[in-house]
C-alpha atoms as an extended CHARMM CRD file, in Angstrom:
* protein
*
       240  EXT
         1         1  MET       CA            109.3790000000       97.9880000000       75.6280000000  PROA      1               0.0000000000
         2         2  ALA       CA            106.7000000000       95.9850000000       77.6210000000  PROA      2               0.0000000000
         3         3  ASP       CA            104.4060000000       97.3980000000       80.6410000000  PROA      3               0.0000000000
         4         4  ASN       CA            102.3140000000       95.4600000000       82.8720000000  PROA      4               0.0000000000
         5         5  ALA       CA             98.5340000000       96.2930000000       83.4430000000  PROA      5               0.0000000000
         6         6  ASP       CA             96.5460000000       95.5420000000       86.5960000000  PROA      6               0.0000000000
         7         7  LEU       CA             93.0060000000       95.6950000000       87.6920000000  PROA      7               0.0000000000
         8         8  VAL       CA             92.9380000000       97.2600000000       91.0750000000  PROA      8               0.0000000000
         9         9  CYS       CA             90.3070000000       97.7960000000       93.7320000000  PROA      9               0.0000000000
        10        10  PHE       CA             91.0000000000      100.2290000000       96.0300000000  PROA      10              0.0000000000
        11        11  ARG       CA             88.3230000000       99.4820000000       98.6020000000  PROA      11              0.0000000000
        12        12  CYS       CA             88.9790000000       95.7200000000       99.0840000000  PROA      12              0.0000000000
        13        13  LYS       CA             92.7970000000       96.0980000000       98.7770000000  PROA      13              0.0000000000
        14        14  LEU       CA             92.8150000000       93.7700000000       95.9420000000  PROA      14              0.0000000000
        15        15  VAL       CA             95.1990000000       93.2710000000       92.7890000000  PROA      15              0.0000000000
        16        16  LEU       CA             94.5440000000       91.2990000000       89.7510000000  PROA      16              0.0000000000
        17        17  PRO       CA             97.6560000000       91.2160000000       87.3620000000  PROA      17              0.0000000000
        18        18  LEU       CA             96.2810000000       91.1670000000       83.8660000000  PROA      18              0.0000000000
        19        19  GLY       CA             99.7190000000       90.2280000000       82.2180000000  PROA      19              0.0000000000
        20        20  TRP       CA            102.0720000000       92.2210000000       80.2870000000  PROA      20              0.0000000000
        21        21  PHE       CA            101.8840000000       93.9370000000       77.0190000000  PROA      21              0.0000000000
        22        22  TRP       CA            104.0160000000       95.7330000000       74.4350000000  PROA      22              0.0000000000
        23        23  ASN       CA            102.9960000000       99.4590000000       74.7170000000  PROA      23              0.0000000000
        24        24  ILE       CA            104.1660000000      100.2800000000       71.4000000000  PROA      24              0.0000000000
        25        25  ALA       CA            101.8450000000       97.7070000000       69.5360000000  PROA      25              0.0000000000
        26        26  ASP       CA             98.1370000000       98.5080000000       68.2390000000  PROA      26              0.0000000000
        27        27  PRO       CA             96.1010000000       97.1260000000       69.1790000000  PROA      27              0.0000000000
        28        28  ARG       CA             97.4830000000       95.6970000000       72.3790000000  PROA      28              0.0000000000
        29        29  VAL       CA             97.2150000000       92.0360000000       73.3200000000  PROA      29              0.0000000000
        30        30  LEU       CA             97.8920000000       91.0380000000       76.8630000000  PROA      30              0.0000000000
        31        31  PHE       CA            100.5220000000       88.0660000000       77.2410000000  PROA      31              0.0000000000
        32        32  LEU       CA            101.0910000000       85.6510000000       79.9180000000  PROA      32              0.0000000000
        33        33  PRO       CA            104.2610000000       83.3680000000       79.7920000000  PROA      33              0.0000000000
        34        34  SER       CA            101.9880000000       80.6800000000       78.2030000000  PROA      34              0.0000000000
        35        35  GLY       CA            100.6500000000       83.1450000000       75.3210000000  PROA      35              0.0000000000
        36        36  PRO       CA             98.1110000000       85.6190000000       74.7280000000  PROA      36              0.0000000000
        37        37  ARG       CA             95.9050000000       85.8960000000       77.9950000000  PROA      37              0.0000000000
        38        38  HSD       CA             92.5470000000       85.9760000000       76.1110000000  PROA      38              0.0000000000
        39        39  GLU       CA             93.3730000000       82.4120000000       75.1970000000  PROA      39              0.0000000000
        40        40  ASP       CA             93.3860000000       81.6240000000       78.9890000000  PROA      40              0.0000000000
        41        41  PRO       CA             89.7550000000       80.6290000000       80.2860000000  PROA      41              0.0000000000
        42        42  VAL       CA             91.2090000000       80.6730000000       83.7570000000  PROA      42              0.0000000000
        43        43  ALA       CA             92.2320000000       84.2950000000       83.1920000000  PROA      43              0.0000000000
        44        44  THR       CA             88.9970000000       84.9220000000       81.7630000000  PROA      44              0.0000000000
        45        45  GLN       CA             87.1970000000       83.6310000000       84.6540000000  PROA      45              0.0000000000
        46        46  ALA       CA             89.3950000000       85.4830000000       86.8980000000  PROA      46              0.0000000000
        47        47  VAL       CA             88.4760000000       88.7630000000       85.3490000000  PROA      47              0.0000000000
        48        48  TRP       CA             84.4980000000       88.2920000000       85.3610000000  PROA      48              0.0000000000
        49        49  ARG       CA             84.9490000000       87.4040000000       89.2730000000  PROA      49              0.0000000000
        50        50  PHE       CA             86.9330000000       90.1680000000       90.0070000000  PROA      50              0.0000000000
        51        51  LEU       CA             84.4130000000       92.6250000000       87.9590000000  PROA      51              0.0000000000
        52        52  ALA       CA             81.4680000000       90.9490000000       89.6210000000  PROA      52              0.0000000000
        53        53  GLU       CA             82.9980000000       90.8940000000       92.9800000000  PROA      53              0.0000000000
        54        54  HSD       CA             83.5740000000       94.7150000000       92.8330000000  PROA      54              0.0000000000
        55        55  VAL       CA             80.7310000000       96.1080000000       91.2400000000  PROA      55              0.0000000000
        56        56  TYR       CA             80.1080000000       99.9190000000       92.8460000000  PROA      56              0.0000000000
        57        57  HSD       CA             83.9910000000       99.6580000000       93.9880000000  PROA      57              0.0000000000
        58        58  PRO       CA             86.6890000000      102.1000000000       93.2060000000  PROA      58              0.0000000000
        59        59  ILE       CA             88.4190000000      100.1710000000       90.3950000000  PROA      59              0.0000000000
        60        60  GLU       CA             91.1340000000      101.2080000000       88.3650000000  PROA      60              0.0000000000
        61        61  LEU       CA             93.0730000000       99.8370000000       85.2360000000  PROA      61              0.0000000000
        62        62  LEU       CA             96.4670000000      100.6560000000       85.7310000000  PROA      62              0.0000000000
        63        63  GLY       CA             99.8910000000      100.1950000000       84.1740000000  PROA      63              0.0000000000
        64        64  GLU       CA            103.1840000000      100.1580000000       86.2720000000  PROA      64              0.0000000000
        65        65  ASN       CA            103.8580000000      103.5120000000       85.6430000000  PROA      65              0.0000000000
        66        66  SER       CA            100.2680000000      105.0820000000       86.6650000000  PROA      66              0.0000000000
        67        67  PRO       CA            100.5900000000      107.6260000000       88.8750000000  PROA      67              0.0000000000
        68        68  ARG       CA             98.1060000000      105.3890000000       91.2990000000  PROA      68              0.0000000000
        69        69  HSD       CA            100.3310000000      102.2210000000       91.1310000000  PROA      69              0.0000000000
        70        70  SER       CA            102.3900000000      103.7340000000       93.7200000000  PROA      70              0.0000000000
        71        71  ASP       CA             99.4590000000      103.5700000000       96.1430000000  PROA      71              0.0000000000
        72        72  ILE       CA             99.5650000000       99.9680000000       95.9940000000  PROA      72              0.0000000000
        73        73  ASP       CA            101.3010000000       98.6730000000       99.4190000000  PROA      73              0.0000000000
        74        74  ASP       CA            102.0360000000       95.6980000000      101.3180000000  PROA      74              0.0000000000
        75        75  ASP       CA             98.5550000000       95.5770000000      102.3650000000  PROA      75              0.0000000000
        76        76  PHE       CA             97.0230000000       94.8490000000       99.1670000000  PROA      76              0.0000000000
        77        77  THR       CA             96.5770000000       91.2160000000       98.1090000000  PROA      77              0.0000000000
        78        78  THR       CA             97.8550000000       90.5420000000       94.6040000000  PROA      78              0.0000000000
        79        79  VAL       CA             96.6330000000       87.3980000000       92.7070000000  PROA      79              0.0000000000
        80        80  ASP       CA             99.4520000000       85.0440000000       91.4660000000  PROA      80              0.0000000000
        81        81  ASP       CA            102.1680000000       86.7950000000       93.1470000000  PROA      81              0.0000000000
        82        82  GLU       CA            104.7300000000       84.5440000000       93.3990000000  PROA      82              0.0000000000
        83        83  ASN       CA            106.6930000000       86.7600000000       95.3870000000  PROA      83              0.0000000000
        84        84  ARG       CA            104.7710000000       86.5610000000       98.4200000000  PROA      84              0.0000000000
        85        85  THR       CA            103.6390000000       83.5640000000      100.1940000000  PROA      85              0.0000000000
        86        86  GLY       CA            100.2270000000       82.4650000000      100.5750000000  PROA      86              0.0000000000
        87        87  GLU       CA             98.7710000000       84.9330000000       98.0210000000  PROA      87              0.0000000000
        88        88  PRO       CA             95.7430000000       83.2380000000       95.7600000000  PROA      88              0.0000000000
        89        89  THR       CA             96.9440000000       81.5570000000       92.5220000000  PROA      89              0.0000000000
        90        90  LEU       CA             94.8190000000       82.7540000000       89.2950000000  PROA      90              0.0000000000
        91        91  ALA       CA             92.6580000000       79.4190000000       89.3770000000  PROA      91              0.0000000000
        92        92  GLU       CA             91.9360000000       79.5840000000       93.3490000000  PROA      92              0.0000000000
        93        93  TYR       CA             91.0580000000       83.4480000000       92.8670000000  PROA      93              0.0000000000
        94        94  ALA       CA             88.6780000000       82.5430000000       90.1220000000  PROA      94              0.0000000000
        95        95  GLY       CA             87.0300000000       79.7610000000       92.1250000000  PROA      95              0.0000000000
        96        96  GLU       CA             86.3900000000       79.4420000000       95.9720000000  PROA      96              0.0000000000
        97        97  TRP       CA             89.3930000000       81.1320000000       97.4330000000  PROA      97              0.0000000000
        98        98  ALA       CA             89.6750000000       80.1090000000      101.0390000000  PROA      98              0.0000000000
        99        99  GLY       CA             90.8890000000       83.7100000000      102.1600000000  PROA      99              0.0000000000
       100       100  ARG       CA             88.2390000000       85.4210000000      100.1900000000  PROA      100             0.0000000000
       101       101  ARG       CA             86.2320000000       86.5030000000      103.0530000000  PROA      101             0.0000000000
       102       102  LEU       CA             89.1310000000       87.6800000000      105.3170000000  PROA      102             0.0000000000
       103       103  ALA       CA             90.7990000000       89.3990000000      102.7190000000  PROA      103             0.0000000000
       104       104  LEU       CA             88.2560000000       91.3850000000      101.5300000000  PROA      104             0.0000000000
       105       105  THR       CA             87.2190000000       92.5310000000      104.7470000000  PROA      105             0.0000000000
       106       106  PRO       CA             87.4340000000       96.2790000000      105.8740000000  PROA      106             0.0000000000
       107       107  ARG       CA             90.5680000000       97.0230000000      107.7750000000  PROA      107             0.0000000000
       108       108  PRO       CA             90.1230000000      100.1360000000      109.5790000000  PROA      108             0.0000000000
       109       109  LEU       CA             93.6570000000      100.0060000000      111.6880000000  PROA      109             0.0000000000
       110       110  CYS       CA             95.2770000000       99.6630000000      108.1640000000  PROA      110             0.0000000000
       111       111  GLU       CA             93.3850000000      102.8560000000      106.6340000000  PROA      111             0.0000000000
       112       112  ALA       CA             94.6480000000      104.9630000000      109.8170000000  PROA      112             0.0000000000
       113       113  ILE       CA             98.0690000000      103.6410000000      109.3690000000  PROA      113             0.0000000000
       114       114  ARG       CA             98.5600000000      104.3160000000      105.9980000000  PROA      114             0.0000000000
       115       115  ALA       CA             97.0620000000      107.9750000000      106.1680000000  PROA      115             0.0000000000
       116       116  ILE       CA            100.1280000000      108.1410000000      108.9010000000  PROA      116             0.0000000000
       117       117  ALA       CA            102.5400000000      106.5280000000      106.3840000000  PROA      117             0.0000000000
       118       118  THR       CA            101.5270000000      108.9420000000      103.6850000000  PROA      118             0.0000000000
       119       119  ALA       CA            102.4510000000      111.9450000000      105.8860000000  PROA      119             0.0000000000
       120       120  ALA       CA            105.6020000000      110.1250000000      107.1260000000  PROA      120             0.0000000000
       121       121  GLU       CA            107.1450000000      109.1890000000      103.5350000000  PROA      121             0.0000000000
       122       122  ASP       CA            106.4370000000      112.8880000000      102.6400000000  PROA      122             0.0000000000
       123       123  GLY       CA            107.8370000000      114.2510000000      105.7900000000  PROA      123             0.0000000000
       124       124  CYS       CA            110.9540000000      111.7020000000      105.5290000000  PROA      124             0.0000000000
       125       125  TYR       CA            111.4920000000      112.4710000000      101.8840000000  PROA      125             0.0000000000
       126       126  HSD       CA            112.1500000000      116.2230000000      102.7200000000  PROA      126             0.0000000000
       127       127  ALA       CA            114.4800000000      115.4330000000      105.5760000000  PROA      127             0.0000000000
       128       128  ARG       CA            116.3590000000      112.4920000000      103.9330000000  PROA      128             0.0000000000
       129       129  HSD       CA            119.7190000000      113.9750000000      103.8660000000  PROA      129             0.0000000000
       130       130  THR       CA            119.2900000000      115.4330000000      107.8570000000  PROA      130             0.0000000000
       131       131  LEU       CA            118.0570000000      112.0060000000      109.3080000000  PROA      131             0.0000000000
       132       132  THR       CA            120.4660000000      111.3860000000      112.1780000000  PROA      132             0.0000000000
       133       133  PRO       CA            122.0210000000      107.8440000000      113.0880000000  PROA      133             0.0000000000
       134       134  GLU       CA            119.1910000000      107.8220000000      115.6400000000  PROA      134             0.0000000000
       135       135  ASP       CA            116.6710000000      108.1530000000      113.1460000000  PROA      135             0.0000000000
       136       136  HSD       CA            118.2830000000      105.1470000000      111.2140000000  PROA      136             0.0000000000
       137       137  ARG       CA            118.2830000000      103.0020000000      114.1420000000  PROA      137             0.0000000000
       138       138  ALA       CA            114.8170000000      103.5480000000      114.9770000000  PROA      138             0.0000000000
       139       139  LEU       CA            113.8220000000      102.8290000000      111.4520000000  PROA      139             0.0000000000
       140       140  ARG       CA            116.0360000000       99.8540000000      111.0430000000  PROA      140             0.0000000000
       141       141  THR       CA            114.6260000000       98.5310000000      114.3840000000  PROA      141             0.0000000000
       142       142  LEU       CA            111.0630000000       98.6230000000      112.6490000000  PROA      142             0.0000000000
       143       143  ASP       CA            112.3760000000       97.1760000000      109.3860000000  PROA      143             0.0000000000
       144       144  ASP       CA            114.4080000000       94.2220000000      111.0390000000  PROA      144             0.0000000000
       145       145  ALA       CA            111.7310000000       92.9860000000      113.9230000000  PROA      145             0.0000000000
       146       146  LEU       CA            108.1880000000       93.6610000000      111.8830000000  PROA      146             0.0000000000
       147       147  ASP       CA            107.6400000000       90.6150000000      109.9070000000  PROA      147             0.0000000000
       148       148  TRP       CA            104.5140000000       90.1710000000      107.5830000000  PROA      148             0.0000000000
       149       149  PRO       CA            101.5580000000       88.1950000000      108.8940000000  PROA      149             0.0000000000
       150       150  GLU       CA            100.5020000000       85.2970000000      107.7110000000  PROA      150             0.0000000000
       151       151  PRO       CA             97.9080000000       84.7480000000      104.6130000000  PROA      151             0.0000000000
       152       152  ALA       CA             94.1840000000       85.3410000000      104.8480000000  PROA      152             0.0000000000
       153       153  GLY       CA             93.6470000000       81.6380000000      103.3870000000  PROA      153             0.0000000000
       154       154  ARG       CA             95.3590000000       79.7970000000      106.2190000000  PROA      154             0.0000000000
       155       155  PRO       CA             93.3830000000       77.8170000000      108.5520000000  PROA      155             0.0000000000
       156       156  VAL       CA             93.9820000000       78.5020000000      112.5260000000  PROA      156             0.0000000000
       157       157  THR       CA             93.0760000000       76.8850000000      115.8120000000  PROA      157             0.0000000000
       158       158  ASP       CA             92.6380000000       78.3400000000      118.8060000000  PROA      158             0.0000000000
       159       159  ASP       CA             96.3270000000       77.5300000000      119.6440000000  PROA      159             0.0000000000
       160       160  ASP       CA             97.3840000000       79.5320000000      116.4780000000  PROA      160             0.0000000000
       161       161  VAL       CA             95.2220000000       82.6160000000      117.4990000000  PROA      161             0.0000000000
       162       162  ALA       CA             96.3850000000       82.8150000000      120.8900000000  PROA      162             0.0000000000
       163       163  ARG       CA            100.3060000000       82.2790000000      119.1080000000  PROA      163             0.0000000000
       164       164  ARG       CA             99.7300000000       84.8400000000      116.9150000000  PROA      164             0.0000000000
       165       165  ILE       CA             98.1350000000       87.5670000000      119.6490000000  PROA      165             0.0000000000
       166       166  ALA       CA            101.1980000000       87.2320000000      121.5130000000  PROA      166             0.0000000000
       167       167  ARG       CA            103.6380000000       87.7910000000      118.4130000000  PROA      167             0.0000000000
       168       168  LEU       CA            101.4080000000       90.8030000000      117.8120000000  PROA      168             0.0000000000
       169       169  HSD       CA            102.0070000000       92.1830000000      121.3270000000  PROA      169             0.0000000000
       170       170  ARG       CA            105.8020000000       91.4450000000      121.3330000000  PROA      170             0.0000000000
       171       171  ARG       CA            105.6410000000       93.7760000000      117.8900000000  PROA      171             0.0000000000
       172       172  LEU       CA            103.8400000000       96.0520000000      119.6230000000  PROA      172             0.0000000000
       173       173  ASP       CA            106.2290000000       96.5150000000      122.3490000000  PROA      173             0.0000000000
       174       174  ILE       CA            109.0900000000       96.7310000000      119.8000000000  PROA      174             0.0000000000
       175       175  LEU       CA            107.1060000000       99.5160000000      118.1240000000  PROA      175             0.0000000000
       176       176  ASP       CA            106.9820000000      101.2420000000      121.6930000000  PROA      176             0.0000000000
       177       177  SER       CA            110.7640000000      100.8780000000      122.0410000000  PROA      177             0.0000000000
       178       178  ALA       CA            111.4680000000      102.3210000000      119.0860000000  PROA      178             0.0000000000
       179       179  ALA       CA            109.8630000000      105.6880000000      119.6600000000  PROA      179             0.0000000000
       180       180  PRO       CA            112.4080000000      107.0590000000      122.0210000000  PROA      180             0.0000000000
       181       181  LEU       CA            115.2980000000      106.3260000000      119.5490000000  PROA      181             0.0000000000
       182       182  ALA       CA            114.2100000000      108.5890000000      116.9640000000  PROA      182             0.0000000000
       183       183  THR       CA            114.9550000000      112.4500000000      116.7770000000  PROA      183             0.0000000000
       184       184  THR       CA            113.8200000000      114.0010000000      113.7670000000  PROA      184             0.0000000000
       185       185  PRO       CA            110.1450000000      115.4150000000      113.8650000000  PROA      185             0.0000000000
       186       186  ALA       CA            108.7160000000      113.5540000000      110.8910000000  PROA      186             0.0000000000
       187       187  VAL       CA            109.9780000000      110.0590000000      112.1390000000  PROA      187             0.0000000000
       188       188  VAL       CA            109.2520000000      110.7770000000      115.7480000000  PROA      188             0.0000000000
       189       189  THR       CA            105.5750000000      111.5740000000      114.6300000000  PROA      189             0.0000000000
       190       190  PHE       CA            105.0660000000      108.5060000000      112.4680000000  PROA      190             0.0000000000
       191       191  ILE       CA            106.1890000000      106.2260000000      115.1550000000  PROA      191             0.0000000000
       192       192  ALA       CA            104.3780000000      107.8450000000      117.7780000000  PROA      192             0.0000000000
       193       193  GLU       CA            101.2100000000      108.2720000000      115.7080000000  PROA      193             0.0000000000
       194       194  SER       CA            101.7390000000      104.4330000000      114.7460000000  PROA      194             0.0000000000
       195       195  SER       CA            101.7170000000      103.6840000000      118.4410000000  PROA      195             0.0000000000
       196       196  GLN       CA             99.0260000000      105.1410000000      119.4450000000  PROA      196             0.0000000000
       197       197  VAL       CA             96.8920000000      103.9820000000      116.7260000000  PROA      197             0.0000000000
       198       198  LEU       CA             97.7850000000      100.5030000000      117.5360000000  PROA      198             0.0000000000
       199       199  ALA       CA             97.4810000000      100.7790000000      121.0720000000  PROA      199             0.0000000000
       200       200  PRO       CA             93.9100000000       99.1970000000      121.1630000000  PROA      200             0.0000000000
       201       201  ALA       CA             95.3890000000       96.1040000000      119.5440000000  PROA      201             0.0000000000
       202       202  ARG       CA             96.7240000000       95.2910000000      122.9410000000  PROA      202             0.0000000000
       203       203  GLU       CA             93.2790000000       94.5400000000      124.1470000000  PROA      203             0.0000000000
       204       204  LEU       CA             92.9170000000       91.6410000000      121.6490000000  PROA      204             0.0000000000
       205       205  THR       CA             92.5410000000       88.3620000000      123.8970000000  PROA      205             0.0000000000
       206       206  LEU       CA             91.5330000000       84.6810000000      122.7490000000  PROA      206             0.0000000000
       207       207  ALA       CA             88.3120000000       85.1090000000      124.6030000000  PROA      207             0.0000000000
       208       208  ALA       CA             87.3580000000       88.2730000000      122.6960000000  PROA      208             0.0000000000
       209       209  LEU       CA             87.9980000000       86.9700000000      119.5500000000  PROA      209             0.0000000000
       210       210  THR       CA             86.7920000000       83.3750000000      119.6030000000  PROA      210             0.0000000000
       211       211  SER       CA             83.2010000000       84.7590000000      118.7860000000  PROA      211             0.0000000000
       212       212  GLU       CA             84.0560000000       86.7090000000      115.6880000000  PROA      212             0.0000000000
       213       213  ARG       CA             85.9830000000       83.9900000000      113.6210000000  PROA      213             0.0000000000
       214       214  ASP       CA             85.1000000000       80.7380000000      111.7840000000  PROA      214             0.0000000000
       215       215  ASP       CA             88.2410000000       78.7110000000      110.5900000000  PROA      215             0.0000000000
       216       216  TYR       CA             90.2660000000       81.5090000000      109.5970000000  PROA      216             0.0000000000
       217       217  ALA       CA             91.8140000000       84.3280000000      111.7800000000  PROA      217             0.0000000000
       218       218  PRO       CA             89.6050000000       86.7890000000      113.1810000000  PROA      218             0.0000000000
       219       219  PRO       CA             89.2980000000       89.9040000000      111.1300000000  PROA      219             0.0000000000
       220       220  ALA       CA             90.3310000000       92.3260000000      114.0480000000  PROA      220             0.0000000000
       221       221  LEU       CA             93.6940000000       90.1430000000      114.6370000000  PROA      221             0.0000000000
       222       222  PHE       CA             94.2750000000       90.1740000000      110.9190000000  PROA      222             0.0000000000
       223       223  ASP       CA             93.7100000000       93.8730000000      110.6630000000  PROA      223             0.0000000000
       224       224  ALA       CA             96.0170000000       94.3830000000      113.5350000000  PROA      224             0.0000000000
       225       225  GLU       CA             98.5520000000       92.4410000000      112.3710000000  PROA      225             0.0000000000
       226       226  ARG       CA             98.5560000000       93.7380000000      108.6740000000  PROA      226             0.0000000000
       227       227  ALA       CA             98.6460000000       97.3020000000      110.1010000000  PROA      227             0.0000000000
       228       228  ILE       CA            101.9420000000       96.8740000000      112.1180000000  PROA      228             0.0000000000
       229       229  GLY       CA            103.3900000000       95.0070000000      108.9600000000  PROA      229             0.0000000000
       230       230  LEU       CA            102.8840000000       98.5680000000      107.2350000000  PROA      230             0.0000000000
       231       231  VAL       CA            104.3950000000      100.2370000000      109.9880000000  PROA      231             0.0000000000
       232       232  ARG       CA            107.5230000000       98.1160000000      108.8600000000  PROA      232             0.0000000000
       233       233  TYR       CA            106.7800000000       98.6620000000      105.1980000000  PROA      233             0.0000000000
       234       234  THR       CA            106.8590000000      102.2790000000      105.6630000000  PROA      234             0.0000000000
       235       235  ALA       CA            109.9690000000      102.2720000000      107.4610000000  PROA      235             0.0000000000
       236       236  TRP       CA            111.5870000000      100.1810000000      104.8030000000  PROA      236             0.0000000000
       237       237  LEU       CA            110.0980000000      102.7980000000      102.3170000000  PROA      237             0.0000000000
       238       238  VAL       CA            111.8530000000      105.7730000000      104.2240000000  PROA      238             0.0000000000
       239       239  LEU       CA            115.4420000000      104.2540000000      105.3240000000  PROA      239             0.0000000000
       240       240  PRO       CA            117.5710000000      106.1180000000      102.9990000000  PROA      240             0.0000000000
């Protein structure tokens, strides 16, 4: 029976997959599709880069069945993830990955939404058999309309930033419009509190953000985009 192993930094929301292993083998050996991982110099370099980069951070070595593995959500960057466009390859992460600074910058809005989402998941789980058609409609609206933001390593122009601000404002309008649809307290609270936390993102303007960015997205915009992406992720999780 095979299992996966990941190095995870819970401060920077970064996952470095280490490969898979046969969990009945002794000693365990981590494998990539190309063979044993310890024979891959790029993988070795990436592991040491991760350890050096996250000294003093809350790092955990997790298998896919570890209890905390479920705490990894869509806000985490997963190295070499073929299922997500724009995630760094192993070689990019081991080297000078363009999105490193932005991806590792703290995201306070995401943290606030994550706290709300945790309570919402618990509340909606207990109410899952009593969610009303109105609740389903509200959650489905969020799941369908709130797409995931662009990756950290994508260069942007001022026009790109203006376009993303406009898109963010439209997503906030969708979030606000979903609030009156729900009827179950857990769902109502989740949407209302998320809307309240994200309200300051309406104040983001191109002029205000120009001074805080380099060639990539401004951290405040990136945080707000990913926070509203977490709202969508939570809606998807709690939909029956």
